[in-house]
N, C-alpha and C positions, 0 to 999 in steps of 0.2 A: 504494500500500500504506500503511495507517495506520501512524503512528509506533510504536504499541504492538506491532503485528505485526512491524515492522522490528526493534525491540529484541529481541523474542523470537527472531527468526531469527538475529540476530547472536549472541545468547547461546548458542543451540543449536550454531551453527557454532564458536564459541569453545571451548565445552566439548569438542566433537568433536576440534578441533585440539589441545587440551591433552592429551586422552586418547591421540591418535596419537603426540604427542611423547613422552609418558611411556613408551609401549610401545617406541618406537624407542630411547629412552634406555637401556632395559634390555637392548637387543640390540647396541648399538654401543659399542665402546671408543673413547673420545674423549680426546685429550690437549689440554687447554686451553692449556697452555704452548706447544705447537707452533703452535696457532692464533695466539697472540700474536706469536710469532717470524715467522710467515709474513706477518702484517699489517705488521710493522715493516720487512720487507724489500721492500715494494712500491715499484716505480719511480714516483715522483710525476709524472715527465714523461709517461708513458703515460696516467696518470689524467687529467691536465690536457687532453691531446689528446681523450680520450673525453668530458670535460665540454664542451669547445668544440664537438665534433660534435653533442652533444645540444642545446646552446643554439642552434646553427644550425638544428637540426631544429625547434625551437619557432618560430623565425622563418619557416621553410618552412610550418609549419601556419598561421600568420597570413596568409602570402601565398596559400596555397591557399584559405582562407576568403574572402579578398578576391576571388579569381577566381570562386568560386562565387556571390558576391554581385553580380558585374558586371552581369547583366541587370536587377537591381533598383536597384543604387546602386553607384557607383564609390567605392572606399575604399582608402586607402593601407595596406599591410600593417602599418606601424608603429603605426597606430591600433588594431589588433587584437592586438598582441603582449601588452599588459598583461593583458587578459582571458584570454588563453591561459595565461599564467604563473599567474594567480590561480586559474583553474579547475583546473589540474593540481595545484597546491599543495593545494587543497581536497580533491581526491581522495586525496592522500597522507596528509593529517591526519585526514580525516573518514570516508573510505571511498568505495566505488563509488557510493553514493547521491548523491554530490556531482558526478557526471559532467555533469549537466545545468546546472551553474552557468555553464559557458562560454556557451551560447546566451543565457542570461538577461543575463550581464554584457555581451555584445556588443550585445544589444538595448538595454540601458540606456545604453551608451556612445554608440551611434549614434542613439538616439531612434526605433528601429524596432520593429514588433510582434515579440513573442517567437515567434509562430507561424512567421514567416519564418525566424528563426534556427534553430528546431527542424527545419525542412525542410532547411536547409543542413547542420545537424548530422547528420541521417540519411544524407545523401549522403556527407558526410565519412567517416562510419564505414564506408560501403560501399567507398570508395576505399582506406581503411586495410586493410580485409579483403582486397580484391583485390590490392593492391600487395604486402602481406606474403605472401599465398599464392603469387603469381607468383614472387617472389624466392626463397621457400622451395622451391617446386617445381623451378624451373630449377636451383637450386644442388644439390639432392639428386639430381636426374636426371642431372646431369653430375659426380657424385661421383668423385674419383680412385679408381682400382682398388686402391691400396695402403691405403685407409681401411678400418679394421675394420668388418665387417658391410656391406660394399659393396653386396651384392645387396639387403639390407633397405632401405638408404637409397635406392637407385634405385627400388625398388618404392614406397616411401613418397612419393617425388617424383612418380611417375607418378599415384598415387592423388590426391595433393594437386592436381596440375594438372587432373585430371578434375573434381574438386570445384570448382575455380576456374572452369572452363568452364561447369559447371552453374549457378554463381552468376551468371555473365554472362548466360546464357540467361534465368534468372529475372528479372534486372534489366531486360533488354530487354522481357520480357513485361509487367513492371510499367509500363515507359515507354509501351507502346501499349495495354495493357488493365488498367491499375492498379485501376480501380473493380471490375471483374469478379473479379480475383484477391483483392482485399480482401474482397469479399462471400463468396467461397467459403471463405476462411480463417476469417472470422467465424462462418459457419454451422457449420464443423467444430469450432471451439473453444467455442462457446456452451454446449453440453451440459456441458462441463467447468467453465467459469467464465464467466459473462456479463460480469463486469467486466474480466477478463483479456482476453477476446475483443474487448471494446470498445477497450481500450488498444492491442492489436495492430493492430486495424483503423485506429486513428488514426495509429499509427506507419507503417503501409503508405501511408496517404494523405500523411503528411508526406514520406515517401521519394519518392513519385510527384511531389509538388509540387516537391521539390528537383530531381528529374531534369528536370522541365520548365524549371527555371531555366538548365539547360545548353542554351542556344538555338543554339550553334554548335559545330562539331567542334573549332574552335580552343580554345574554353574547356574542352571535355572532355579533349583531349590535353594541354593545359597543366596541368590539375588532376592528370591521370594521371602526367605526367612529374614533377611536384612530389612526388607521393605516393611514386613509386619512389625518388627521390633522398632523401626523408626517411627511408624505411625502410632505405635503404643506410647512411645516417648512423647510424641506431639499431644496425644490425648491426655497423658498424665500431666503435661505442662499446663494444659487448660484447667485440669482438676486442681492442681496446686495453686493456680491463680485464684480459683473460686474459694479454696480453703483458706487463703490469706485473709479473707474477710471473717475473722473469728467472732465478731459481734453480731453477725447476721446468721441466724440458725440455718436457714435454707442453704446458704452458700458454704457455711462452715462444715456441713455434713453432705455436701454435694456428691451424688453417686456417680459411678462410672457411666451408667446408662444415660443419666441426665447430661453428663459431659459430652457424650457422643452427639446428642441433639444440638448442643451448642457448637460443636466442631462442624457439623453439617451446615448450620446457619452461617458460620464464619467463612467456610469454603465458598458458599454461594455468594457471599458479599465480596470475596476477593477475586472473582472471575474476571472482572474488568477493573484492574488496579490502576487508578489514576495517580499521577504524581502528587503527593502530600494530601490533596483533597480526598483521595481514596482512603486515607487513614481514618478520616472522620465518618465516611459512609460505612466503612466496615465496623467501626465501633458502634455506630447507630444500629446496624443490622443485629449484632450480637446483643446489644442492650435490649432491643425489641424482643428478641427470642427469650432472654432471661425474664423479662417482664411478662410476656405473653404466655409462655409455657409454665413458669414457676411462680408467678405473682410476686416477683422481687420488685420492691419500690423502684421507680424510675431513677432516682438519684443513685441508689446502691447498684442498680443494674448498669448504669452508665459508668460508674467508678470501676466495677468489676470488668466490664468490657474494655475499659482503658488499660487496666492492669494486664488483661489477657493479650491485648494488642502489643503492649510493651514486651511481655515475656515471649510471645510467639513470633514477633516481627522486629520491633525496634531495637532489641538488645543486640542484634547482629551488626548494627551500624559501626560501632568503634572497631570491632575486629575486621570488618570488611574494608574500612577506610585504611587501617594499618596495613592489611594485606596488599591493597592496591598500591600503597606507597612503597612497600618493599619490592613489589614486582614492577615498579616503574610505569604504571599505567593509570590513567584517570578513568572514572566511571563513564563519562561521556564518550571518551575515545573507545572504550571497550564496546559500548553499544553501537557506535557508528561503524567501527571496523567489523563487528559481528554481522551487521546488516549487509555490508558490502561483500563479506566472505560468503554469506548465505546466497546472495544473488549470483555470485560467481560460480558457486557449486551447482546451483540450479541451471545456470546457463551451460555449464559443461555437461550436465546430464541431458 
């Protein structure tokens, strides 16, 4: 997508978000003093545990990437940790368009083609989706009977598990008939947009190439186990953030099942990550979930959502900026170069 179109899209979304915030502001009574008191009462110990869990999760991401690269080249996870930190920092500060900075940075660090890292990135995203969906599905399907709206949670878990199985079937079909599936998808999308169809076709081919790098079942199950452990750390990071509000009974005893509902809400709010503005929209989505699902007061819900956002997202900024400094690259340069490298790899394909 050209930069002018991207800027126009961000402007439209930003204006829409501001309009929604204004409408909600006129309907919700909010005590800013109570918000400040809730934030000052937060247990720092729980917050630090959550931060430690998330940093361990970034190391797990580096380990998983190294596993996915094994058939091509053996790499130590520590070599990939810096690019992971820089890439996610870029997403926080610049927006979702910076998501492809990680494949570029890893290719730059290892002296390998960007196309290879794009293939790994595609498979990494699939493992993320699958692991999160399985964890969410199993947790909701086994929801305690005393949880409010128990039947709704069980049904949501069953639907999510069915969708997860459908994704697995689709991935298996790509593994054995990727070219055919890519051709069908391209023909269906071409009447809507030829350029978009071309990009989707390339993404499917990247994903298929990445699947072929998993040459043994050991590599597959290792990557899967790492993904499950990583998403468990993410969920526990959310739960520790909730438990840091020791004076609010609902949050102080927040269950793992309740946490997964908040994780799902947070993920939906981060799909279109805007620079800086997206921080507030995501906090708003999580606060709405806490208030709507669990009747947490708005001020407490907003304070909790803010702590969750810090633990799960903002805490990476110092490490990412330091890593970028050590590797001699700016975040903007990483994003711009990754876009050019991606376009070059697509042109070669």
